[in-house]
C-alpha positions in Angstrom: -2.2 -10.3 -5.8 1.2 -8.8 -5.7 2.0 -5.9 -3.4 3.4 -2.9 -5.2 3.9 0.0 -2.8 3.9 0.4 1.0 3.2 3.7 2.7 5.0 4.8 5.8 4.1 7.6 8.1 6.3 9.1 10.8 4.8 11.1 13.6 5.7 14.5 14.8 8.9 14.1 16.8 11.3 16.8 16.5 14.8 15.9 15.4 17.9 17.8 16.3 19.3 20.1 13.7 22.2 18.5 12.0 24.0 19.6 8.8 27.3 17.7 8.6 27.9 14.1 9.3 31.5 13.1 8.6 32.0 14.2 5.0 28.6 15.2 3.9 26.6 18.5 3.8 22.9 19.0 3.0 21.7 22.0 1.2 18.8 23.1 -1.0 19.0 22.0 -4.6 19.0 24.7 -7.3 18.3 24.8 -11.1 22.0 24.0 -11.9 21.5 20.7 -10.1 18.7 19.5 -12.4 21.0 17.1 -14.4 22.2 15.5 -11.1 18.6 15.2 -9.9 17.5 13.6 -13.1 20.4 11.2 -13.0 19.5 10.1 -9.6 15.7 9.8 -10.3 16.5 7.5 -13.2 18.7 5.4 -11.0 15.9 5.2 -8.5 13.4 4.1 -11.1 15.8 1.5 -12.4 16.4 0.1 -8.9 12.6 0.0 -8.2 12.0 -1.9 -11.4 14.8 -4.4 -10.7 13.3 -5.1 -7.0 9.8 -5.6 -8.2 8.8 -6.7 -11.7 5.2 -5.6 -11.2 5.9 -1.8 -10.6 4.5 0.3 -13.3 7.1 1.5 -15.7 7.4 5.0 -17.1 7.7 5.6 -20.9 10.4 7.5 -22.7 8.2 10.8 -22.6 8.4 10.8 -18.8 12.2 10.4 -18.9 12.6 13.2 -21.4 10.3 15.4 -19.3 12.2 14.8 -16.0 14.3 18.1 -16.4 11.2 20.2 -16.9 9.5 18.3 -14.0 12.3 19.2 -11.6 12.6 22.7 -12.9 8.9 23.2 -12.0 9.4 21.6 -8.5 12.2 24.0 -7.8 9.8 26.8 -8.4 7.1 25.5 -6.3 6.8 27.1 -2.8 5.2 23.9 -1.4 8.1 21.7 -2.5 11.6 21.4 -1.0 14.3 19.5 -2.8 17.4 18.7 -0.7 20.8 17.4 -2.0 23.6 15.8 0.0 27.1 16.7 -1.2 30.5 15.6 -0.3 32.1 18.2 1.9 35.4 17.7 0.2 34.5 18.3 -3.5 30.8 19.2 -3.4 29.7 16.2 -5.5 26.1 15.5 -5.3 25.6 12.0 -3.9 21.9 12.0 -2.7 18.6 13.8 -2.8 15.2 14.0 -1.1 12.0 15.8 -2.2 9.5 17.0 0.3 6.0 18.1 -1.0 3.3 19.7 1.3 0.1 18.0 1.1 -3.2 19.7 2.2 -5.8 17.5 4.1 -8.9 19.6 4.5 -11.0 16.7 5.8 -8.5 15.2 8.2 -7.5 16.2 11.7 -4.0 16.8 10.5 -4.4 19.7 8.1 -1.0 19.4 6.4 1.8 16.8 6.0 4.8 16.3 3.9 5.1 13.6 1.3 8.7 12.5 0.9 9.5 11.5 -2.6 12.4 10.7 -4.9 14.9 9.6 -2.3 18.2 8.5 -3.5 21.7 8.0 -2.1 24.4 6.8 -4.6 25.5 3.3 -3.8 29.0 4.0 -2.6 27.6 6.5 0.0 25.1 4.4 1.5 25.1 3.4 5.2 27.1 6.4 6.0 24.1 8.4 7.5 23.3 10.5 4.3 19.6 9.6 4.3 19.4 10.3 8.0 21.1 13.7 7.3 18.6 14.5 4.5 15.6 13.5 6.6 16.7 15.5 9.6 17.2 18.6 7.6 13.9 18.1 5.7 12.0 17.6 8.9 13.5 20.6 10.7 12.8 22.9 7.6 9.2 21.8 7.5 8.9 22.0 11.3 9.7 25.6 11.1 6.3 25.9 9.0 4.5 23.9 11.7 4.5 20.6 9.8 5.4 17.6 11.8 3.9 14.7 10.0 5.6 12.9 7.1 4.6 10.1 4.7 6.4 8.2 2.0 6.1 5.2 -0.2 8.6 2.4 -1.2 8.3 -0.5 -3.5 7.7 -4.0 -2.0 11.0 -6.0 -2.1 13.2 -2.9 -1.7 14.9 -4.3 1.4 17.3 -1.3 1.7 14.3 1.2 1.7 12.4 -0.9 4.2 15.3 -1.2 6.6 16.2 2.4 6.3 12.7 3.8 6.8 12.1 1.6 9.7 15.4 2.6 11.3 14.3 6.3 10.9 11.1 5.8 12.7 8.6 5.2 9.9 5.7 2.7 10.5 3.8 1.0 7.6 0.2 2.0 7.4 -1.1 1.4 4.0 -0.5 -1.3 1.3 -1.3 -0.8 -2.4 -1.8 -3.8 -4.5 -1.9 -4.6 -8.2 -3.2 -7.8 -9.9 -0.9 -9.9 -11.8 -1.3 -9.5 -15.6 
């Protein structure tokens, strides 16, 4: 069996509020950002498919519906979409989505699922992902949510290194059988 996804969970440590690192600023995404959100999500999908040939691939309908998908997410009160922009020219260079998940049968009643994390290649290793995560965690901490989960594709070494460095620990492995 080939591994497809790993889930990571970070505990409830509070991180210091931080908005600007060097040349970057984090703010809430808006409807006018949908084109850029779609661009980055498509790049993320392409990257995941390159690092793991067994990952399930989306069809053209999914790609065509991405603008509507992000439009709905932006209206959802249980979702927060953050964007990282350059301070100089306000170019969008990264994104992170946080979704509140209810857990009625668990001791932790609510957590945040982190999705659709992307930082443009030329802006990686400059603290952008850390900046997005810090802001996301702080905003949800204000709502009393301190637990966060995420998935990444096996063989995505950049993601694995990044999430481990940011305090996430592997907890679940999903598998697919080779065709």
